[in-house]
C-alpha positions as CSV (number, residue, x, y, z in Angstrom):
1,X,-6.5,8.4,4.8
2,X,-9.0,11.3,4.5
3,X,-10.6,9.9,1.0
4,X,-11.1,6.0,0.0
5,X,-11.9,6.2,-4.1
6,X,-13.3,2.9,-5.4
7,X,-13.0,2.7,-9.0
8,X,-15.9,0.9,-11.1
9,X,-18.5,1.5,-13.8
10,X,-21.9,2.7,-12.6
11,X,-25.2,1.1,-13.7
12,X,-26.6,-2.6,-13.4
13,X,-24.9,-3.8,-16.3
14,X,-21.6,-3.4,-14.6
15,X,-22.6,-4.3,-11.1
16,X,-21.0,-7.9,-11.1
17,X,-17.8,-7.1,-13.3
18,X,-14.4,-7.6,-11.8
19,X,-13.6,-4.2,-13.0
20,X,-15.9,-2.7,-10.2
21,X,-13.8,-4.3,-7.7
22,X,-12.9,-0.8,-6.2
23,X,-16.9,-0.2,-5.6
24,X,-17.0,-3.4,-4.0
25,X,-14.3,-2.7,-1.3
26,X,-16.0,0.8,-0.6
27,X,-19.2,-0.6,-0.2
28,X,-18.1,-2.7,2.6
29,X,-16.1,0.0,4.0
30,X,-19.4,1.8,4.1
31,X,-21.0,-1.0,5.6
32,X,-18.5,-1.5,8.1
33,X,-18.6,1.9,9.5
34,X,-22.5,2.6,8.7
35,X,-21.8,5.1,6.2
36,X,-24.8,5.9,3.6
37,X,-23.8,6.8,0.0
38,X,-25.7,9.4,-1.8
39,X,-25.2,10.9,-5.2
40,X,-23.4,14.3,-5.1
41,X,-23.4,16.0,-8.6
42,X,-20.8,18.3,-7.6
43,X,-18.4,15.3,-6.9
44,X,-19.7,13.5,-10.0
45,X,-20.4,10.3,-8.1
46,X,-21.8,8.7,-4.7
47,X,-20.2,9.9,-1.4
48,X,-20.4,8.9,2.0
49,X,-18.9,10.0,5.1
50,X,-17.8,8.5,8.6
51,X,-15.5,9.7,11.4
52,X,-12.7,7.7,12.9
53,X,-10.8,9.3,15.9
54,X,-12.4,12.6,15.2
55,X,-11.4,12.8,11.6
56,X,-13.7,12.8,8.7
57,X,-13.3,10.0,6.0
58,X,-14.7,10.2,2.6
59,X,-15.8,7.4,0.3
60,X,-16.3,7.8,-3.3
61,X,-17.6,5.8,-6.0
62,X,-17.1,7.9,-9.2
63,X,-20.3,8.1,-11.5
64,X,-18.0,9.0,-14.6
65,X,-17.1,5.6,-15.7
66,X,-13.7,4.3,-15.1
67,X,-11.6,6.4,-17.8
68,X,-12.7,9.5,-16.1
69,X,-12.5,8.7,-12.6
70,X,-10.1,11.4,-11.8
71,X,-12.6,14.1,-12.6
72,X,-14.5,12.8,-9.4
73,X,-11.5,12.4,-7.1
74,X,-10.1,15.7,-8.3
75,X,-13.6,17.5,-7.5
76,X,-13.8,15.9,-4.0
77,X,-10.2,16.2,-2.9
78,X,-9.9,20.0,-4.1
79,X,-13.4,20.9,-2.4
80,X,-12.2,19.3,0.9
81,X,-8.6,20.2,0.6
82,X,-7.6,16.5,0.8
83,X,-3.7,16.1,-0.2
84,X,-3.0,13.5,-2.6
85,X,-1.0,11.5,0.0
86,X,-4.1,11.3,2.1
87,X,-6.1,9.4,-0.8
88,X,-6.3,5.8,-1.0
89,X,-7.6,4.6,-4.5
90,X,-9.2,1.0,-4.7
91,X,-8.9,-0.7,-8.1
92,X,-8.9,-3.9,-9.9
93,X,-5.7,-5.3,-10.9
94,X,-5.1,-8.0,-14.0
95,X,-1.7,-8.6,-12.6
96,X,-2.7,-10.0,-9.4
97,X,-4.5,-13.2,-9.1
98,X,-8.1,-13.4,-7.7
99,X,-8.0,-13.5,-3.9
100,X,-4.7,-11.1,-3.6
101,X,-4.9,-7.6,-2.5
102,X,-1.8,-5.4,-2.1
103,X,-1.3,-1.8,-1.0
104,X,1.1,0.4,-2.9
105,X,2.4,4.0,-2.5
106,X,2.6,5.9,-5.5
107,X,3.6,4.4,-8.8
108,X,2.4,4.3,-12.4
109,X,-0.9,3.6,-13.9
110,X,0.4,0.1,-15.2
111,X,-2.1,0.4,-18.2
112,X,-5.0,1.1,-16.0
113,X,-7.2,3.7,-17.4
114,X,-8.8,5.0,-14.1
115,X,-5.4,5.3,-12.5
116,X,-4.2,7.3,-15.6
117,X,-6.9,9.7,-15.2
118,X,-6.6,10.3,-11.5
119,X,-2.7,10.7,-12.2
120,X,-3.4,13.2,-14.7
121,X,-6.1,15.0,-12.9
122,X,-4.4,15.4,-9.7
123,X,-0.9,16.3,-11.3
124,X,1.0,13.5,-9.9
125,X,0.8,9.9,-8.6
126,X,1.4,10.4,-4.6
127,X,-2.0,8.7,-3.7
128,X,-1.8,5.4,-2.1
129,X,-3.5,2.3,-3.9
130,X,-5.3,-0.9,-3.0
131,X,-5.0,-3.2,-5.5
132,X,-7.5,-6.2,-5.8
133,X,-6.5,-9.2,-8.1
134,X,-8.9,-10.2,-10.8
135,X,-6.4,-12.3,-12.7
136,X,-5.4,-12.0,-16.3
137,X,-7.2,-13.7,-19.1
138,X,-4.2,-14.7,-20.7
139,X,-4.5,-12.6,-23.8
140,X,-4.5,-9.2,-24.1
141,X,-7.2,-9.2,-26.7
142,X,-9.6,-10.8,-24.2
143,X,-8.8,-8.2,-21.3
144,X,-11.8,-5.9,-22.2
145,X,-14.3,-8.9,-22.1
146,X,-12.8,-10.3,-19.1
147,X,-12.9,-7.2,-16.9
148,X,-16.3,-5.9,-18.3
149,X,-18.4,-9.7,-17.9
150,X,-19.7,-11.0,-14.7
151,X,-17.1,-12.4,-12.5
152,X,-17.1,-16.1,-12.2
153,X,-18.4,-17.6,-9.1
154,X,-15.1,-18.8,-7.7
155,X,-13.2,-15.4,-8.9
156,X,-16.0,-13.6,-7.1
157,X,-15.6,-15.4,-3.8
158,X,-11.7,-15.1,-4.1
159,X,-12.1,-11.4,-4.6
160,X,-14.3,-11.0,-1.9
161,X,-11.9,-12.8,0.2
162,X,-9.2,-10.3,-0.8
163,X,-11.6,-7.4,0.2
164,X,-12.1,-8.9,3.6
165,X,-8.2,-9.3,4.0
166,X,-8.1,-5.6,3.3
167,X,-10.7,-4.7,5.6
168,X,-8.8,-6.2,8.6
169,X,-6.0,-3.8,7.8
170,X,-8.2,-0.8,7.5
171,X,-7.8,0.6,11.0
172,X,-4.0,0.8,10.2
173,X,-4.7,2.4,7.0
174,X,-7.0,5.0,8.2
175,X,-4.4,5.5,11.0
176,X,-1.7,6.2,9.0
177,X,0.1,3.0,9.5
178,X,0.5,2.3,5.8
179,X,3.9,0.1,6.3
180,X,2.1,-1.8,9.0
181,X,-0.7,-2.3,7.2
182,X,1.2,-3.7,4.0
183,X,3.1,-6.0,6.0
184,X,-0.1,-7.7,7.5
185,X,-2.0,-7.9,4.3
186,X,1.0,-9.1,2.3
187,X,1.5,-11.9,4.8
188,X,-1.9,-13.1,4.6
């Protein structure tokens, strides 16, 4: 992996919302690797960099709001000539219960507007995904309020546990051993 993009919405009003689970993940990656985010206008978001095994890894938190996430991913990937298959997108997933994290290669957007925009801007869906479960409210009419209101305490703990589980397999992900990382993560 050369780019890990965490999806979310910028601003303090969205900080504790489950839609920002992707931001939470890349924040923890930055903490683990002592990388510091700074805003980069040309990449439409906050960017951090660290090195593993002599390879630069970029972290990205788009400042474009969820629905335009592809603008930031495309800008950074094009500038550093990062192939789509070397991109991991961390995002919230309604179809997984809180406390669950799953890796996935390729696939559709599943109704997720951030993924939809990345697929559109990158010209395909060949990037990897880290799906962080936030649970479904049970009624499609309540989805927007579910993802954009502050996470309940128990849900936030469960989501943080899923992020911790994903961090444990991050060395395999960064080393290109996605299948091994998937097996370990999906067993936990």
